[in-house]
C-alpha positions in Angstrom: -52.3 26.0 -42.8 -50.5 26.5 -39.5 -51.4 22.9 -38.5 -49.9 21.5 -41.6 -46.8 23.5 -41.2 -46.3 22.2 -37.6 -46.9 18.6 -38.7 -44.3 19.1 -41.5 -41.7 20.5 -38.9 -42.4 17.7 -36.4 -42.1 15.1 -39.1 -38.8 16.6 -40.3 -37.4 16.6 -36.8 -38.4 13.0 -36.2 -36.9 11.9 -39.5 -33.7 13.8 -38.8 -33.4 12.2 -35.4 -34.1 8.7 -36.8 -31.6 9.2 -39.6 -28.9 10.4 -37.2 -29.4 7.4 -34.9 -29.3 5.1 -37.9 -26.1 6.6 -39.1 -24.5 6.3 -35.6 -25.6 2.7 -35.3 -24.2 1.8 -38.7 -20.9 3.5 -38.1 -20.6 1.8 -34.7 -21.2 -1.7 -36.1 -18.8 -1.1 -39.0 -16.0 0.0 -36.6 -16.6 -2.9 -34.2 -16.7 -5.6 -36.8 -13.9 -8.0 -37.4 -14.1 -7.2 -41.2 -15.3 -3.5 -41.5 -15.4 -3.7 -45.3 -17.7 -6.7 -45.3 -19.9 -5.1 -42.7 -20.2 -1.9 -44.8 -21.1 -3.9 -47.9 -24.0 -5.6 -45.9 -25.4 -2.2 -44.9 -25.1 -1.0 -48.5 -27.4 -3.9 -49.5 -29.6 -3.7 -46.5 -30.8 -0.1 -46.9 -32.2 -0.4 -50.5 -33.7 -3.8 -49.7 -35.5 -2.3 -46.7 -36.8 0.5 -48.8 -38.2 -2.0 -51.3 -40.0 -3.8 -48.5 -41.6 -0.6 -47.2 -42.8 0.7 -50.6 -43.2 -2.6 -52.5 -47.0 -2.4 -52.7 -46.9 1.2 -53.7 -44.4 0.7 -56.4 -45.2 -2.8 -57.7 -48.8 -3.3 -56.8 -49.8 -7.0 -56.4 -46.2 -8.0 -57.2 -45.0 -6.3 -54.1 -45.5 -9.4 -52.0 -43.0 -11.3 -54.2 -40.6 -8.4 -53.8 -40.9 -8.6 -50.0 -40.3 -12.3 -49.9 -37.2 -12.1 -52.0 -35.9 -9.1 -50.0 -36.6 -10.9 -46.7 -34.6 -14.0 -47.9 -31.6 -11.8 -48.8 -31.8 -9.9 -45.5 -32.0 -13.1 -43.5 -28.9 -14.4 -45.3 -27.0 -11.2 -44.5 -28.0 -10.8 -40.8 -28.9 -14.2 -39.3 -25.3 -15.0 -38.2 -25.2 -11.6 -36.4 -28.6 -11.9 -34.8 -27.8 -15.5 -33.6 -24.6 -14.4 -32.1 -26.2 -11.5 -30.3 -28.7 -13.9 -28.6 -26.1 -16.7 -27.9 -23.1 -14.5 -26.9 -24.4 -13.8 -23.3 -24.6 -17.5 -22.6 -21.2 -18.5 -24.3 -19.5 -15.4 -22.8 -19.9 -17.0 -19.3 -17.6 -19.9 -20.5 -15.2 -18.2 -22.8 -15.2 -14.6 -21.6 -17.0 -13.3 -24.7 -15.3 -10.9 -27.0 -13.7 -8.8 -24.4 -10.1 -8.0 -25.2 -7.6 -9.1 -22.7 -4.8 -6.7 -21.8 -1.5 -8.2 -22.7 0.6 -8.9 -19.6 4.1 -10.4 -19.1 4.3 -14.1 -17.9 7.1 -15.2 -15.6 6.1 -18.7 -14.9 8.8 -20.1 -17.0 11.5 -17.9 -15.4 10.3 -18.9 -11.9 10.4 -22.5 -12.9 14.0 -22.2 -14.1 14.9 -20.4 -10.9 13.6 -23.2 -8.8 15.5 -25.7 -10.9 18.8 -23.7 -10.2 19.1 -22.7 -13.9 19.5 -19.0 -13.1 21.1 -17.9 -16.4 18.1 -19.4 -18.3 15.7 -17.7 -15.9 17.3 -14.3 -16.5 17.1 -14.9 -20.2 13.3 -15.6 -19.9 12.8 -12.5 -17.8 14.7 -10.4 -20.3 12.4 -11.7 -23.1 9.4 -10.4 -21.2 11.1 -7.1 -20.3 11.8 -6.6 -24.0 8.1 -6.3 -24.6 7.3 -4.6 -21.1 10.4 -2.7 -20.2 9.0 -1.0 -17.2 7.2 -4.0 -15.6 7.9 -3.8 -11.9 7.4 -7.5 -11.1 9.9 -8.7 -13.7 12.6 -6.3 -12.8 12.3 -7.2 -9.1 12.5 -10.9 -10.0 15.6 -10.2 -12.1 17.2 -8.3 -9.1 16.2 -11.1 -6.7 18.0 -13.7 -8.8 21.0 -11.5 -9.3 21.3 -10.8 -5.5 20.1 -14.0 -3.8 21.0 -16.7 -6.4 24.0 -15.3 -8.2 25.4 -13.2 -5.3 25.7 -10.4 -7.8 24.9 -7.3 -5.6 26.3 -4.9 -8.1 24.0 -6.2 -10.8 21.0 -6.2 -8.5 21.7 -2.6 -7.4 21.9 -1.5 -11.1 18.6 -3.1 -11.7 17.0 -1.4 -8.7 18.4 2.0 -9.8 16.9 1.5 -13.2 13.5 1.0 -11.6 13.9 4.2 -9.6 14.8 6.1 -12.7 11.7 5.0 -14.6 8.5 7.0 -14.5 5.1 5.6 -13.7 6.0 3.4 -10.7 4.0 4.0 -7.5 6.0 5.5 -4.6 5.4 2.4 -2.5 6.9 0.2 -5.2 10.0 2.4 -5.4 10.4 2.2 -1.6 9.9 -1.5 -1.7 12.6 -1.9 -4.2 15.1 0.1 -2.2 14.1 -1.7 1.0 14.8 -5.0 -0.8 18.2 -3.6 -1.9 19.0 -2.6 1.7 18.1 -6.1 3.0 20.4 -7.7 0.3 23.3 -5.5 1.4 22.8 -6.5 5.0 22.1 -10.3 4.6 24.4 -11.1 1.7 27.1 -8.4 1.6 27.1 -7.6 5.4 27.5 -3.9 4.3 25.6 -1.6 6.6 26.8 1.5 4.9 25.4 0.3 1.5 22.2 -0.6 3.2 22.1 2.9 4.7 22.6 4.5 1.3 19.6 2.5 -0.1 17.4 3.6 2.8 18.6 7.2 2.5 17.5 7.1 -1.1 14.0 6.6 0.1 14.2 9.6 2.5 15.7 11.7 -0.3 13.1 10.6 -2.9 10.0 11.1 -0.7 10.8 13.8 1.9 8.3 14.6 4.6 6.3 11.5 3.9 5.3 8.3 5.7 7.8 6.4 3.5 10.7 8.7 4.5 9.8 8.2 8.2 9.8 4.5 7.9 13.1 4.5 6.1 14.6 6.8 8.8 13.3 4.4 11.4 15.1 1.6 9.7 18.3 3.6 9.4 18.3 4.3 13.2 18.2 0.5 13.9 20.9 -0.6 11.5 23.4 -2.7 13.4 27.1 -2.7 13.2 29.3 -5.3 11.5 29.4 -7.5 14.6 25.7 -8.0 14.5 25.7 -8.5 10.7 28.4 -11.2 10.9 27.0 -12.9 13.9 24.6 -15.3 11.9 27.6 -16.5 9.9 29.9 -17.3 12.8 29.9 -20.3 15.0 27.9 -19.5 18.2 29.9 -19.5 21.4 28.3 -20.5 24.7 29.7 -19.0 28.0 28.8 -20.8 31.2 29.0 -18.6 34.3 29.6 -20.0 37.7 26.5 -20.2 39.9 26.2 -19.3 43.6 28.2 -21.6 45.9 26.0 -21.1 49.0 22.6 -21.5 47.4 21.3 -23.8 50.2 22.1 -21.2 52.9 20.3 -18.4 51.3 16.7 -17.4 52.0 14.1 -18.7 49.6 12.9 -15.1 48.9 16.3 -14.0 47.6 16.4 -13.5 43.9 19.1 -15.2 41.9 18.3 -13.8 38.4 20.3 -11.3 36.5 20.3 -7.8 37.6 17.8 -5.5 35.8 19.3 -2.8 33.6 19.7 0.6 35.3 16.8 2.9 34.0 19.1 6.0 34.4 21.7 4.5 32.2 19.1 3.4 29.6 17.7 6.9 29.5 21.1 8.3 28.9 21.7 5.8 26.1 18.4 6.6 24.5 19.1 10.4 24.7 22.5 9.8 23.0 20.8 7.6 20.4 18.2 10.3 19.6 20.9 12.9 19.0 22.0 10.9 16.0 18.5 9.7 15.0 15.8 12.1 16.2 13.1 10.4 14.1 13.5 7.0 15.8 10.0 6.8 17.3 10.7 3.5 19.0 13.6 4.9 21.0 11.6 8.1 21.8 8.7 6.0 23.0 11.0 3.9 25.3 12.5 7.2 26.7 9.1 8.5 27.4 8.2 5.4 29.4 11.4 5.7 31.4 10.7 9.3 32.2 7.3 8.2 33.6 7.9 4.8 35.1 11.3 5.5 36.7 11.3 9.3 37.4 7.6 9.9 37.6 7.7 12.8 35.1 4.5 12.9 33.2 5.4 16.2 31.7 8.6 14.9 30.1 6.9 11.7 28.9 4.1 13.9 27.4 6.6 16.0 25.6 8.2 13.0 24.0 4.9 11.5 22.9 3.6 14.8 21.6 6.6 15.2 19.4 5.7 12.0 17.7 1.9 12.6 17.7 2.3 16.0 16.1 5.0 15.0 13.6 3.4 15.2 10.0 2.9 12.1 8.0 3.1 9.7 10.9 1.0 6.5 10.3 -2.4 6.9 11.7 -2.3 3.6 13.7 0.9 4.8 15.4 -0.7 8.1 16.3 -3.7 6.4 17.8 -1.5 4.1 19.8 0.5 7.0 21.2 -2.7 8.9 22.1 -4.0 5.9 24.0 -0.6 5.5 25.7 -0.7 9.1 26.7 -4.2 8.6 28.2 -2.9 5.6 30.1 -0.1 7.6 31.6 -2.4 10.4 32.5 -4.7 8.0 34.3 -1.8 6.4 36.2 -0.5 9.9 37.2 -3.9 10.9 38.5 -4.8 13.6 35.9 -8.3 15.0 35.9 -11.2 13.6 33.9 -11.3 16.6 31.5 -7.7 16.2 30.5 -7.9 12.5 29.8 -11.3 13.0 28.0 -9.7 15.5 25.7 -6.8 13.2 24.9 -9.2 10.5 23.8 -11.3 13.0 21.9 -8.2 13.8 19.7 -8.5 10.2 18.4 -12.1 10.8 17.5 -11.4 14.1 15.8 -8.8 12.5 13.5 -11.5 10.5 11.7 -14.8 9.8 13.5 -15.6 6.9 11.1 -12.6 4.8 12.0 -12.8 1.8 14.3 -10.2 3.5 16.5 -12.5 6.4 17.0 -15.4 4.1 18.1 -13.1 2.5 20.6 -12.1 5.9 21.9 -15.7 6.9 22.3 -16.3 3.7 24.2 -13.4 4.3 26.4 -14.7 7.9 27.1 -18.0 6.4 28.2 -16.2 4.2 30.7 -13.6 6.7 31.7 -15.0 7.4 35.2 -15.0 3.7 36.1 -11.5 3.5 34.8 -10.4 6.5 37.0 -12.2 5.0 40.0 -10.5 1.6 39.6 -7.1 3.4 39.3 -7.6 5.2 42.6 -7.4 1.8 44.4 -4.0 1.0 42.8 -0.7 2.2 44.2 0.2 5.7 43.0 3.2 6.4 40.9 6.4 6.9 42.9 8.2 10.0 41.9 12.0 9.9 41.5 14.7 12.4 41.9 14.6 15.1 39.3 18.3 16.0 39.6 19.7 12.8 38.1 21.4 13.0 34.7 18.5 11.7 32.6 18.8 14.1 29.7 17.0 16.9 31.6 20.1 19.0 31.8 22.0 20.8 29.0 18.8 21.4 27.0 17.1 18.0 27.4 16.8 15.2 24.9 16.9 16.1 21.1 13.6 17.0 19.5 12.1 16.0 16.2 12.8 18.2 13.3 10.4 21.2 13.2 10.1 21.3 17.0 
């Protein structure tokens, strides 16, 4: 009795699982069909015909074979197209992509063609047709702004388009920064307006504070030129011929006749003054560090400038690696000990041991003793006078924010 009960329970479980799987399969095929009502009707016919085939001999005796043949013919009519498609679709899908749905995307080929033909108004009309369907598409809006700025000289319209992009949600930060950078470039090249360009770049700093994007924008702000530089490409170039030496034949061959090299002390003072206004200008700070080392022999001051940039958050990794390698170079030239230089290179490895830069740092560590020995044969760094006005007095050069 117990054996019969267990067999009944097991059979019931198997039947329930099979029925559930069949219901799920039927529902899936109906939902995925091009005509769900027609697919549902086919299943309504298929289920009783299948039962007739299974129990035909039990119900109809010798006539069951005839019932099976008739049911098989009907089932083949119902399902042959679907079975054929299931076998052929993997082959045809290679050519036509199968039944995968393609995500609708805007197309700007017509607008770009009109732009190349100089038909800018028609190009804008084509872009606006696409933007009516895809109002937040970044590519289309940037193409619209480009035509407004570069082709129609409508900087106000281009600026309005860029501001609309910035107000929309869903755009990646890099796209927003790219749009504002483009606006700044248009203000510089077309409008010769450095103040408007600075406002566009400042918008990047305000939108993404304490990020790599804001650091890049601050760097560009620090190197914006004045109106003289902006107008120079549009003015006729003037050439000035200076009078050469009159007694060239009487001078010694070794005497140099080239232009005088800029005074490092004056350059240092200029960079210090520049950094007071733009403390995040890493290019200027790096040049100041090299002057501190090359001209004045002050490794400590050069290290301070480099460390400010290295430890500044959100600096690009490739720049930090370059500054650490530069610091190691200066330490070697200054005659620092093996441990100090090895620790500087180890900082590159510790940032991310799996990067190529880390592997190069490990390779350099392995050859560090040979590099130190080769440096011993070179001329040592000549120390300058510490009391010159190089930004060391009155508190020294400005420091990056947070230092």
